[in-house]
C-alpha positions in Angstrom: 71.9 -9.4 2.0 69.3 -7.7 -0.2 66.6 -5.7 1.5 63.2 -6.6 1.1 60.8 -4.6 -0.8 58.1 -2.9 0.9 54.9 -3.7 -0.5 52.6 -1.2 -2.4 49.1 0.1 -1.7 47.8 -2.0 -4.4 50.1 -4.8 -3.6 48.5 -5.1 0.2 45.0 -4.1 -1.1 44.9 -7.5 -3.6 46.3 -9.7 -0.6 42.9 -8.4 1.2 40.7 -9.1 -1.3 41.9 -12.2 -3.2 43.8 -13.4 -0.3 42.6 -15.4 2.8 45.7 -16.0 4.3 46.4 -12.8 6.4 44.0 -11.9 9.1 42.9 -8.6 6.9 42.1 -11.0 3.8 40.0 -13.4 5.9 37.9 -11.2 7.6 37.5 -9.2 4.1 36.3 -12.0 3.1 33.9 -13.0 6.4 32.0 -10.1 6.1 31.6 -10.0 2.6 30.2 -13.4 2.9 27.9 -12.0 5.5 26.7 -9.4 3.3 26.1 -11.7 1.0 23.4 -14.0 2.9 22.0 -10.5 3.9 21.3 -9.4 0.7 19.6 -12.6 -0.4 17.7 -12.6 2.6 16.4 -9.1 1.7 15.2 -9.7 -1.6 13.6 -13.1 0.1 11.9 -11.1 2.6 10.4 -8.8 0.0 8.9 -11.3 -1.3 6.5 -11.8 1.2 3.5 -9.7 0.5 2.9 -8.8 4.1 6.7 -7.9 4.8 6.9 -6.0 2.1 4.1 -3.7 3.2 5.5 -2.5 6.6 9.2 -2.7 5.8 9.5 -2.5 1.9 10.7 1.2 2.2 13.5 -0.2 4.6 14.5 -3.3 2.7 14.7 -1.4 -0.7 17.3 0.5 0.8 18.9 -2.5 2.3 19.3 -3.8 -1.2 20.7 -0.7 -2.7 23.4 -0.2 0.0 24.4 -4.1 -0.6 24.6 -3.2 -4.6 26.7 -0.5 -3.8 28.9 -2.3 -2.1 29.2 -5.4 -4.0 30.0 -2.9 -7.6 32.6 -1.3 -5.2 34.0 -4.4 -4.5 33.6 -5.5 -8.3 35.3 -2.4 -9.7 38.4 -2.4 -6.9 38.7 -6.1 -8.0 39.4 -5.7 -11.5 41.5 -2.2 -10.7 43.7 -5.2 -8.8 44.3 -7.7 -11.2 47.0 -7.4 -14.3 44.7 -9.3 -16.1 41.0 -7.5 -16.0 40.1 -9.3 -18.7 40.7 -12.6 -17.8 39.1 -12.0 -13.9 35.6 -10.2 -15.9 35.5 -13.3 -18.1 36.0 -15.9 -14.8 33.1 -18.0 -13.4 34.2 -15.8 -10.2 33.8 -12.8 -12.1 30.6 -13.2 -13.9 29.0 -14.2 -10.9 30.4 -11.1 -9.4 28.7 -8.8 -12.3 25.0 -10.3 -12.0 25.4 -10.0 -8.5 25.3 -5.9 -9.1 23.0 -6.3 -12.3 19.8 -7.0 -11.2 19.1 -3.7 -9.1 19.8 -1.7 -12.0 18.0 -3.5 -14.1 14.9 -3.2 -12.0 14.7 0.4 -13.0 14.2 -0.5 -16.4 12.3 -3.8 -16.0 10.1 -3.9 -12.7 10.5 -6.7 -10.7 14.0 -7.9 -12.1 15.9 -7.0 -9.1 14.3 -10.7 -7.7 17.4 -12.6 -9.8 19.4 -11.1 -7.0 19.2 -14.4 -5.4 21.9 -15.3 -7.9 23.9 -13.9 -5.4 23.9 -17.1 -3.3 26.4 -17.9 -5.9 28.8 -16.0 -4.6 29.1 -18.1 -1.1 31.1 -20.4 -2.9 34.0 -18.3 -1.8 33.5 -19.8 1.8 35.3 -23.4 0.7 38.5 -21.1 0.3 38.0 -18.9 3.0 37.2 -21.5 5.3 40.1 -23.5 4.1 37.9 -25.8 2.3 39.9 -25.9 -1.0 39.7 -29.6 -1.2 36.1 -29.4 -1.7 36.8 -27.2 -4.4 38.8 -29.3 -6.2 36.1 -31.7 -5.5 33.7 -29.7 -7.9 36.5 -29.0 -10.3 37.3 -32.6 -10.6 32.9 -33.7 -10.9 33.2 -30.8 -13.7 35.8 -32.2 -15.4 34.4 -35.5 -15.8 31.0 -34.2 -16.9 33.1 -32.1 -19.7 34.8 -34.7 -20.5 31.9 -37.5 -20.7 29.6 -34.9 -22.7 30.0 -36.6 -26.2 29.3 -39.7 -24.6 26.7 -38.3 -22.8 24.9 -36.9 -26.0 25.1 -40.2 -27.4 22.9 -41.2 -24.6 20.5 -38.7 -24.9 19.8 -38.7 -27.8 19.3 -42.7 -28.3 17.0 -42.1 -25.4 15.2 -39.8 -27.3 14.5 -41.6 -30.6 13.6 -44.3 -28.0 11.6 -42.0 -26.7 9.9 -40.9 -29.8 9.3 -44.3 -31.1 7.5 -45.4 -27.5 5.0 -42.4 -27.9 4.4 -43.1 -31.5 3.4 -47.0 -30.6 1.6 -45.7 -27.4 -0.6 -43.1 -30.1 -1.4 -45.8 -32.2 -2.5 -48.2 -29.3 -4.4 -45.9 -27.5 -5.8 -42.8 -29.9 -8.7 -44.7 -30.8 -10.4 -45.3 -27.4 -12.6 -43.3 -25.6 -11.8 -40.7 -23.1 -8.0 -41.2 -24.0 -5.5 -38.9 -22.9 -3.2 -39.7 -26.3 -4.6 -37.1 -28.8 -1.7 -37.0 -30.5 1.8 -37.8 -31.1 3.5 -34.8 -29.3 1.6 -35.7 -26.2 2.0 -39.0 -26.4 6.2 -38.9 -26.6 5.8 -36.7 -23.6 4.1 -39.4 -21.8 7.0 -41.9 -22.5 9.7 -39.7 -21.5 7.8 -39.1 -18.3 7.6 -43.4 -18.2 11.2 -43.6 -19.3 12.2 -41.6 -16.6 9.9 -43.2 -14.0 8.6 -40.0 -13.1 5.3 -40.7 -13.3 3.0 -37.2 -13.0 0.0 -39.8 -13.0 -1.9 -36.9 -15.4 -2.2 -39.3 -18.1 -2.6 -43.4 -18.1 -3.0 -46.0 -20.6 -6.7 -47.4 -21.0 -6.1 -50.5 -23.1 -4.2 -53.5 -22.2 -1.8 -53.5 -24.5 -0.6 -50.0 -23.2 -0.7 -50.6 -20.1 1.8 -53.8 -20.9 3.9 -51.2 -23.0 3.9 -48.8 -19.8 5.6 -51.4 -17.6 7.9 -52.3 -20.4 9.0 -48.6 -21.0 9.2 -47.8 -16.6 11.5 -51.6 -16.4 13.6 -49.7 -19.7 14.0 -46.9 -17.3 15.0 -48.7 -14.5 17.8 -50.6 -16.8 18.9 -47.3 -18.8 18.8 -44.7 -15.6 22.7 -45.8 -14.5 24.1 -45.6 -17.6 25.0 -41.8 -17.7 26.5 -42.1 -13.9 28.5 -45.2 -15.1 29.9 -42.6 -17.8 30.8 -40.2 -15.6 32.1 -42.4 -12.9 34.7 -43.8 -15.5 35.7 -40.3 -16.2 36.3 -39.4 -12.8 38.6 -42.1 -12.1 40.9 -41.0 -14.7 41.3 -37.4 -12.9 43.5 -37.0 -10.2 44.7 -34.2 -8.5 47.4 -33.7 -5.7 46.2 -31.0 -2.4 45.5 -27.3 -4.0 46.3 -24.6 -2.5 44.2 -21.3 -1.6 46.6 -18.9 -3.4 45.1 -16.5 -5.4 46.7 -15.5 -8.8 47.9 -12.1 -9.2 47.1 -12.1 -12.8 43.2 -13.3 -13.0 42.5 -13.5 -9.4 41.7 -17.9 -10.1 42.5 -20.0 -6.7 43.0 -24.1 -6.7 46.9 -23.9 -7.9 48.7 -27.1 -7.0 51.5 -26.7 -4.0 54.1 -26.8 -6.4 52.6 -24.7 -9.8 55.0 -22.0 -10.7 52.2 -20.5 -13.0 48.6 -19.7 -13.2 46.4 -22.7 -14.7 43.7 -20.2 -16.3 46.3 -17.1 -17.6 49.4 -18.5 -17.5 50.8 -15.4 -15.3 53.4 -15.9 -12.8 52.4 -17.1 -8.9 53.9 -15.3 -6.4 
């Protein structure tokens, strides 16, 4: 019987950093998630003047501590995967990079550290850590539906935009001659038409004439009629997507998760899975 080759240090580290199946791997991810929460909390608290005046120095030190931690983790992930470029250009790779940059940018651009709230996106990892990979697959299904329906949605929005231009121009022709009117030009009239068609109704502009009020009513009713169209478009594409239950295993090449149980190769980079 062939003796199993012991894991190298790099393989053990990869399993800890990228996998949540082992106790050490799960502990690593849980600690990382808490660090993300605390770092976002520190940035949020620093934006409060009274807290910044009293604890500003402590919060700044905390920001640098978290930044150094996340930078070291980002470099470690790059060093562990077989295809670093694939990881760097992946969604999580970009988020991991952006979570480190603001603190360094703040040295040159004051105020840039506030962008560190983007670290909250890293909490998406908790779906994998808490064995909620089906939720990850659900998110991917929604994204796939949006991508597949992008052409239809573009046509829909372009049609609505053309209708808004015509509706706004008509409102300008009807309302522009009245005393005290808000419809002083076509662009602002188009803005009013869009607000009415989307049924937002800010109330910053109102029609004065009877015809203008009747047109506004038509725009609002039209908005109710068409507002469900993009939902129907995306839903039809979602119904076409069928996936099995994904696993929480990570690709050793790029670190991607969400593969089907019988998958032999990575769905992102094509590397062979363990």
